[in-house]
C-alpha positions in Angstrom: 18.6 16.2 -16.0 20.0 13.0 -14.6 18.0 10.2 -13.0 19.7 10.8 -9.6 18.7 14.5 -9.8 15.1 13.5 -10.4 15.1 11.1 -7.5 16.5 13.6 -5.1 14.1 16.4 -6.0 11.1 14.0 -6.1 11.8 13.2 -2.4 11.1 16.8 -1.7 7.9 17.0 -3.8 9.3 17.9 -7.3 6.8 16.8 -10.0 5.6 17.7 -13.5 3.7 20.8 -12.3 6.9 22.4 -11.0 9.1 20.9 -13.8 6.9 22.5 -16.5 6.9 25.9 -14.7 10.7 25.8 -14.3 11.2 24.9 -17.9 9.0 27.8 -19.1 11.2 30.4 -17.3 14.1 29.9 -19.7 16.6 31.5 -17.3 20.2 30.4 -18.0 22.5 28.9 -15.3 19.7 28.2 -12.8 18.6 25.0 -11.0 15.4 24.3 -9.0 15.5 24.1 -5.2 13.0 24.0 -2.4 13.0 26.4 0.7 13.4 24.4 3.9 13.9 27.3 6.3 14.2 31.1 6.3 16.3 33.2 8.6 15.9 36.9 8.1 16.5 37.3 4.3 18.5 34.1 3.9 16.6 31.0 2.5 18.1 27.6 3.1 17.3 25.8 -0.2 17.6 22.1 -1.0 19.0 21.6 -4.6 20.7 18.9 -6.6 24.0 20.7 -5.6 23.2 20.2 -1.9 21.8 22.7 0.6 22.5 26.4 -0.3 22.1 29.7 1.4 20.2 31.8 -1.1 19.2 35.4 -1.4 16.8 37.2 -3.8 18.3 38.9 -6.7 17.9 42.7 -6.8 15.7 42.4 -9.9 13.4 39.8 -8.3 13.1 42.0 -5.1 12.3 45.1 -7.3 9.7 43.2 -9.3 7.9 41.8 -6.2 4.5 43.2 -5.7 4.7 42.7 -2.0 5.6 40.2 0.7 3.4 37.6 -0.9 5.8 37.4 -3.8 8.8 36.7 -1.5 10.0 33.1 -1.0 8.2 31.2 1.8 8.8 27.8 3.5 8.0 25.1 0.9 8.4 27.3 -2.2 10.2 26.0 -5.2 12.7 28.4 -6.6 15.0 29.0 -9.6 18.4 29.6 -8.1 21.8 30.2 -9.5 24.6 28.5 -7.5 27.7 30.6 -6.9 30.9 28.8 -8.0 33.0 27.5 -5.0 30.4 28.6 -2.4 27.4 27.0 -0.7 25.4 30.0 -1.7 23.0 31.0 -4.5 21.0 33.8 -6.0 17.2 33.5 -6.3 15.9 34.5 -9.7 12.3 33.3 -9.5 9.7 31.8 -7.3 7.7 29.1 -9.1 3.9 29.1 -9.1 2.4 27.7 -5.9 -0.1 24.8 -5.8 -1.3 25.9 -2.3 -0.4 28.6 0.2 -1.1 29.6 3.7 -1.4 33.4 3.9 -1.8 35.8 6.8 -1.7 39.5 7.3 1.8 40.9 7.9 2.5 41.3 11.6 4.1 44.0 13.5 2.2 46.9 11.9 3.5 46.0 8.5 2.9 47.9 5.3 -0.6 48.9 4.5 -2.1 49.0 1.0 -4.6 51.3 -0.5 -7.9 51.4 1.4 -6.1 50.5 4.7 -5.7 46.8 3.8 -2.8 45.1 5.5 -0.2 43.4 3.3 -0.5 39.7 2.7 2.3 37.4 3.7 2.7 33.8 2.7 3.7 31.6 5.7 4.0 28.2 3.9 3.5 27.0 0.4 2.9 23.8 -1.6 1.4 21.8 1.3 -0.8 18.9 0.3 -2.2 17.9 3.7 -2.6 20.1 6.8 -3.0 18.4 10.2 -5.1 20.6 12.4 -4.0 19.7 15.9 -6.1 20.1 19.0 -5.3 19.0 22.6 -7.5 16.6 24.6 -5.7 17.0 27.9 -8.5 18.9 29.7 -7.1 22.4 29.5 -8.0 25.0 26.9 -6.5 23.0 24.0 -9.8 21.6 22.9 -12.0 24.2 21.4 -14.5 23.3 18.6 -14.9 26.9 17.4 -11.1 27.2 17.1 -11.0 24.0 15.1 -13.7 25.5 12.8 -11.5 28.6 12.2 -8.5 26.4 11.4 -10.7 24.5 9.0 -11.5 27.7 7.2 -7.8 28.5 6.9 -7.0 25.1 5.6 -9.7 25.3 2.9 -8.6 28.7 1.9 -5.0 27.4 1.4 -6.1 24.7 -1.0 -4.6 21.9 1.2 -6.6 18.9 2.4 -7.4 19.2 6.1 -7.2 16.4 8.6 -8.0 16.9 12.3 -5.7 15.4 15.0 -7.0 15.2 18.6 -3.7 14.8 20.4 -3.1 13.7 24.0 -5.8 11.0 23.8 -3.9 9.2 26.6 -5.0 12.1 29.0 -8.7 12.1 28.0 -11.4 10.0 29.6 -14.0 10.5 27.0 -12.4 10.6 23.5 -15.5 9.5 21.7 -17.6 12.5 22.8 -14.8 14.9 21.7 -14.7 13.2 18.3 -18.5 13.5 17.9 -18.3 17.2 18.8 -15.7 17.9 16.1 -17.5 15.7 13.5 -20.5 18.1 13.8 -18.5 20.9 12.3 -16.1 18.9 10.0 -18.2 16.9 7.6 -16.1 14.7 5.3 -12.9 15.5 7.1 -10.7 12.8 8.7 -10.7 13.0 12.5 -8.1 11.0 14.5 -7.5 10.7 18.2 -3.7 10.3 18.7 -1.0 10.5 21.3 2.5 11.6 20.7 3.5 10.1 24.1 1.9 6.6 23.7 2.0 6.4 19.9 -1.7 5.8 19.8 -3.2 6.5 16.3 0.1 7.5 14.7 0.0 4.6 12.2 -3.3 5.9 10.8 -1.5 9.0 9.6 0.5 7.0 7.0 -2.5 7.1 4.6 -1.9 10.8 4.2 1.9 10.7 3.9 2.7 9.1 0.6 6.3 9.8 -0.6 6.4 13.0 -2.6 3.7 14.8 -0.5 4.0 17.5 2.0 2.1 17.8 5.3 1.9 20.8 7.7 0.9 20.9 11.4 -1.4 23.8 12.3 -2.7 24.5 15.9 -2.5 26.6 19.0 0.6 26.7 21.2 0.9 23.8 23.5 -1.3 21.3 21.7 1.6 19.0 20.9 2.6 19.8 17.3 6.3 19.5 18.0 5.8 16.3 20.1 3.9 14.7 17.2 6.6 15.6 14.7 9.2 14.1 17.1 7.1 10.9 17.4 6.9 10.6 13.7 10.6 11.3 13.3 11.6 8.9 16.0 13.9 11.6 17.5 13.8 14.8 19.5 14.1 17.2 16.5 11.6 19.8 17.8 11.8 21.3 21.3 8.9 20.4 23.6 7.8 21.4 27.1 6.1 19.6 30.0 2.4 20.3 30.8 1.7 23.0 33.4 0.3 21.1 36.4 -2.2 23.8 37.4 -4.2 23.6 34.2 -2.7 20.8 32.1 -1.8 23.3 29.3 1.1 22.6 27.1 3.8 25.2 26.7 4.9 27.1 23.6 8.4 26.0 22.8 9.0 26.1 19.0 10.2 29.4 17.6 10.6 28.8 13.8 9.1 27.0 10.8 11.0 24.5 8.8 10.6 21.7 6.2 11.8 18.4 7.6 12.5 15.4 5.4 11.7 12.1 7.2 13.8 8.9 6.5 10.8 7.6 4.5 10.9 10.7 2.2 7.9 12.6 3.7 8.1 16.2 4.8 6.6 17.9 7.8 6.6 21.7 7.8 5.5 22.9 11.2 3.2 26.0 10.9 2.4 27.7 14.1 
């Protein structure tokens, strides 16, 4: 493994945990890669050979115990590049450090006892930013934040609460105090994607080689925050509705984004 290879993968979060897991597979002709987006059954995977469109091998699909064993955004995989093509075959999903799971939607498969099948939405996230809006609409809800905290703790990722749209709130301090009552020991930051207020404070959670996710209700400004951190309009955003100051749901997919500084921001709706 060359030094350049190490440097590239480390920018996407490759470390000794994944390296040891990969080495233990002992599968010939495979290289590691990380899932950055999924469209139907095609995973876009970043590897030392560039970005590849990868599909699960028939054997891996057959051996999967359910949706939870399929690749998710942020997963590290063992893939076999196809000669002369920007494509690959997925032979294994490496063990996950953390994972955000949910029940399969759309009346998915049910297991014995009537349980709904588990589906992993995002994997290997180090920090999860729980985003709530301060614009005066329904975006700010302490009970909802409490539920998102439970999801974050269950995933294994470190939760950080972002109270966005601070530029539209007349009493930010009281909102922070309300949240502090249900989030002991959790970082709470008032920020504004529009004015840039508080964004510098997020750098303490975004060391190179770490992965952060944004979790929150539609319209609270997750995409706007990502755009502000990127310095470009990467994610679609919508204006506030004037009747109730609510944001609009505009983003329709999850993806892993590498920032110029080497940090990644998977948006998780």
